[in-house]
C-alpha positions as CSV (number, residue, x, y, z in Angstrom):
1,M,7.4,14.5,4.0
2,E,5.0,15.1,6.8
3,Y,5.3,17.3,9.9
4,T,3.7,17.7,13.2
5,V,2.9,21.2,14.6
6,Q,6.1,21.2,16.6
7,K,8.3,20.1,13.7
8,L,6.7,22.5,11.2
9,A,7.0,25.4,13.7
10,N,10.7,24.6,14.2
11,L,11.2,24.4,10.4
12,A,9.6,27.7,9.7
13,G,10.9,29.6,12.8
14,I,7.5,30.4,14.2
15,S,5.6,29.3,17.3
16,T,3.2,26.3,17.5
17,R,0.7,28.8,18.8
18,T,0.9,30.7,15.5
19,L,0.2,27.5,13.5
20,R,-2.7,26.6,15.7
21,Y,-4.1,30.1,15.2
22,Y,-3.7,29.8,11.4
23,D,-5.8,26.6,11.7
24,E,-8.4,28.3,13.8
25,I,-8.9,31.2,11.3
26,G,-8.8,28.8,8.3
27,I,-5.8,30.2,6.6
28,L,-3.7,27.1,7.0
29,K,-5.5,23.8,7.8
30,P,-3.5,20.6,8.5
31,A,-3.6,17.9,5.9
32,R,-5.1,15.5,8.4
33,I,-5.5,14.7,12.1
34,N,-3.8,11.4,13.1
35,S,-5.1,8.8,15.4
36,S,-3.5,10.5,18.3
37,G,-5.2,13.8,17.6
38,Y,-2.1,15.5,16.3
39,R,-2.2,17.9,13.4
40,I,-0.2,16.6,10.4
41,Y,1.0,18.9,7.6
42,G,2.1,17.8,4.1
43,Q,4.0,19.4,1.3
44,A,1.0,21.5,0.1
45,E,0.6,23.0,3.6
46,V,4.4,23.7,3.8
47,D,4.2,25.5,0.5
48,R,1.1,27.5,1.7
49,L,2.9,28.4,4.9
50,Q,5.8,29.7,2.9
51,L,3.5,32.0,0.9
52,I,1.8,33.2,4.1
53,L,5.2,34.1,5.6
54,F,6.2,35.8,2.4
55,Y,3.1,38.1,2.5
56,R,3.6,38.7,6.2
57,E,7.1,40.0,5.3
58,L,5.3,42.6,3.1
59,D,3.2,43.6,6.1
60,L,-0.1,42.3,4.8
61,N,-2.7,41.4,7.4
62,L,-3.9,37.8,7.7
63,E,-7.4,38.6,6.4
64,T,-5.9,40.1,3.2
65,I,-3.5,37.1,2.8
66,K,-6.4,34.7,3.3
67,Q,-8.4,36.5,0.5
68,I,-5.4,36.4,-1.8
69,I,-4.4,32.7,-1.4
70,T,-7.9,31.3,-1.3
71,S,-9.0,33.2,-4.4
72,E,-9.8,31.1,-7.5
73,A,-7.7,33.5,-9.5
74,F,-4.7,33.1,-7.3
75,D,-1.6,32.3,-9.3
76,K,1.2,30.9,-7.1
77,T,4.0,31.5,-9.6
78,A,2.9,35.1,-10.2
79,A,2.7,35.6,-6.4
80,L,6.3,34.4,-6.0
81,K,7.5,36.6,-8.8
82,E,5.8,39.6,-7.2
83,H,7.4,38.7,-3.9
84,R,10.8,38.5,-5.5
85,K,10.3,41.9,-7.0
86,Q,9.4,43.3,-3.6
87,L,12.5,41.7,-2.0
88,M,14.7,43.0,-4.8
89,A,13.4,46.5,-4.2
90,K,14.0,46.1,-0.4
91,R,17.5,44.9,-1.1
92,E,18.2,47.8,-3.3
93,Q,17.0,50.2,-0.6
94,L,19.2,48.5,2.0
95,D,22.3,48.5,-0.3
96,L,21.8,52.2,-0.9
97,L,21.4,53.0,2.8
98,I,24.4,50.9,3.7
99,S,26.5,52.7,1.0
100,N,25.2,56.0,2.3
101,V,26.2,55.2,5.9
102,E,29.7,53.9,4.8
103,K,30.4,57.0,2.8
104,T,29.2,59.2,5.7
105,I,31.7,57.3,8.0
106,E,34.5,57.9,5.5
107,V,33.6,61.6,5.4
108,N,33.5,61.9,9.2
109,E,36.9,60.2,9.4
110,G,38.3,62.6,6.7
111,R,39.0,59.8,4.2
112,S,36.6,61.1,1.5
113,K,34.1,63.7,0.5
114,M,30.4,63.3,-0.1
115,S,28.2,65.3,-2.3
116,D,24.9,66.7,-1.0
117,K,23.1,64.5,-3.5
118,E,24.8,61.4,-2.1
119,K,23.9,62.3,1.4
120,F,20.1,62.3,0.7
121,E,19.9,59.5,-2.0
122,G,19.3,56.8,0.6
123,F,16.7,58.8,2.5
124,K,14.8,59.6,-0.7
125,K,14.8,55.9,-1.6
126,S,13.6,55.0,1.9
127,M,10.7,57.5,1.5
128,L,9.7,56.0,-1.8
129,D,9.7,52.5,-0.4
130,D,7.6,53.6,2.6
131,N,5.1,55.1,0.2
132,E,5.1,52.1,-2.0
133,K,4.4,49.8,1.0
134,K,1.5,52.0,2.2
135,Y,-0.1,53.2,-1.1
136,G,1.7,51.4,-4.0
137,K,-1.0,48.9,-4.9
138,E,-3.8,51.5,-5.1
139,I,-1.7,54.1,-7.0
140,R,-0.4,51.5,-9.5
141,E,-3.9,50.2,-10.1
142,K,-5.2,53.7,-10.7
143,Y,-2.4,55.2,-12.8
144,G,-0.4,52.2,-14.1
145,E,3.1,50.9,-13.6
146,D,4.8,53.1,-16.2
147,T,3.4,56.3,-14.7
148,V,4.2,55.4,-11.2
149,N,7.8,54.3,-12.1
150,A,8.4,57.5,-14.0
151,S,7.1,59.5,-11.1
152,N,9.5,57.7,-8.7
153,Q,12.4,58.2,-11.0
154,K,11.7,61.9,-11.2
155,F,11.6,62.1,-7.4
156,M,15.0,60.2,-7.1
157,N,16.5,62.7,-9.6
158,M,15.6,65.7,-7.6
159,T,18.5,68.1,-6.6
160,Q,18.9,69.0,-3.0
161,E,17.4,72.4,-3.7
162,E,14.4,70.8,-5.4
163,Y,14.0,68.3,-2.6
164,D,14.0,71.1,0.0
165,K,11.4,73.1,-1.9
166,F,9.3,69.9,-2.3
167,Q,9.3,69.4,1.5
168,R,8.5,73.1,2.2
169,L,5.7,73.0,-0.3
170,S,4.3,69.9,1.2
171,Q,4.0,71.7,4.6
172,E,2.6,74.8,3.0
173,V,-0.2,72.8,1.4
174,L,-1.2,71.4,4.8
175,D,-1.0,74.8,6.5
176,T,-3.0,76.6,3.8
177,L,-5.5,73.8,3.7
178,E,-6.2,74.0,7.4
179,Q,-6.6,77.7,7.3
180,A,-8.9,77.4,4.3
181,Y,-11.0,74.8,6.0
182,Q,-11.9,77.3,8.7
183,T,-13.6,79.5,6.0
184,G,-15.9,76.6,5.1
185,D,-15.7,77.7,1.4
186,P,-13.8,75.3,-1.0
187,A,-14.4,77.9,-3.8
188,G,-12.9,80.7,-1.7
189,E,-9.5,82.4,-2.4
190,L,-7.7,80.5,0.4
191,A,-9.1,77.1,-0.6
192,Q,-8.2,77.7,-4.3
193,K,-4.7,78.7,-3.2
194,A,-4.4,75.4,-1.4
195,A,-5.5,73.6,-4.5
196,D,-2.9,75.4,-6.6
197,L,-0.2,74.7,-4.1
198,H,-1.2,71.1,-4.3
199,R,-0.8,71.2,-8.1
200,Q,2.7,72.7,-7.7
201,W,3.6,70.0,-5.2
202,L,2.5,67.3,-7.6
203,S,4.7,68.8,-10.4
204,F,7.8,67.7,-8.5
205,T,6.9,64.0,-9.1
206,W,4.5,64.0,-12.0
207,N,6.0,64.1,-15.5
208,S,2.8,65.7,-16.9
209,Y,-0.2,67.3,-15.3
210,S,-3.8,66.8,-16.1
211,K,-6.9,68.2,-14.4
212,E,-8.5,64.7,-14.6
213,A,-5.6,63.1,-12.8
214,H,-5.5,65.8,-10.2
215,A,-9.2,65.5,-9.5
216,G,-8.9,61.7,-9.4
217,L,-6.1,61.8,-6.8
218,A,-8.1,64.2,-4.6
219,Q,-11.0,61.8,-4.8
220,M,-8.7,59.0,-3.6
221,Y,-7.9,61.1,-0.6
222,V,-11.5,60.7,0.5
223,D,-12.0,57.1,-0.7
224,D,-9.0,55.7,1.0
225,E,-8.9,56.1,4.8
226,R,-5.1,56.1,4.9
227,F,-4.9,59.2,2.7
228,T,-7.8,60.7,4.7
229,A,-6.0,60.2,8.0
230,Y,-3.0,62.0,6.6
231,Y,-4.9,65.1,5.7
232,D,-7.3,65.0,8.6
233,K,-4.6,64.4,11.3
234,N,-4.8,68.0,12.6
235,Q,-8.2,69.0,11.4
236,P,-10.9,66.3,10.6
237,G,-12.6,67.1,7.3
238,C,-9.6,68.5,5.5
239,A,-9.3,65.6,3.1
240,K,-12.9,66.1,1.8
241,F,-12.4,69.9,1.8
242,L,-9.3,69.5,-0.3
243,R,-11.2,67.2,-2.7
244,D,-13.9,69.7,-3.1
245,A,-11.4,72.6,-3.6
246,V,-9.5,70.6,-6.2
247,L,-12.7,69.7,-8.1
248,I,-13.6,73.4,-8.3
249,Y,-10.0,74.3,-9.2
250,T,-9.9,71.7,-12.1
251,G,-13.4,72.4,-13.2
252,M,-14.3,68.7,-12.5
253,N,-17.0,69.6,-9.9
254,S,-19.8,69.8,-12.6
255,Q,-19.1,66.3,-14.0
């Protein structure tokens, strides 16, 4: 079956302007232009639009999507399976949050009781999913699926006391790092304290610690602008300073 711009836009629930823009940037060209000058889309274009919208749901930008679907190595079936996996994870998060809200309503109405662990399960899952969306691809490529999944599971199994300590330690790392940055010495006592606090913070989610992994993560903070922005939000240069401090702390600075 073939579609005009208007018909395909109605079918997909998007605007005709969006389809025309996709044509302009080369991510979705029509199959042909008819004698009246109208763009005509066939089944292949419908399938490609479906994939584009799938990836948009995962918050990928159009340039990234274009690189993915135009790559010679692109595997449509594998892409769909990955999208299904992402949707299942999102559904799991929503189900957990809905359950959390329903239980809270019951508690507020005096119909049931809710443990501290139940109160925070949904929020911890939401935090994991946000991190997955932002950094999951890079982290999984660097450390592997099994390592990341084990880390996530350890995080979800935290007690409320552990979770509170994890949050306090996270802020303590940032505060100490910013103070240490003012000294200008990544080998100094304050900088090395920041590196050690960072190691302690990692222990809440890492099943095992290694100096190499610690140093590698610190390097990622510098290589990836999203991580850099997090550590540099109050004091530009902190991400690099933390990297240098961790390299000294782990003894990896001479390699």
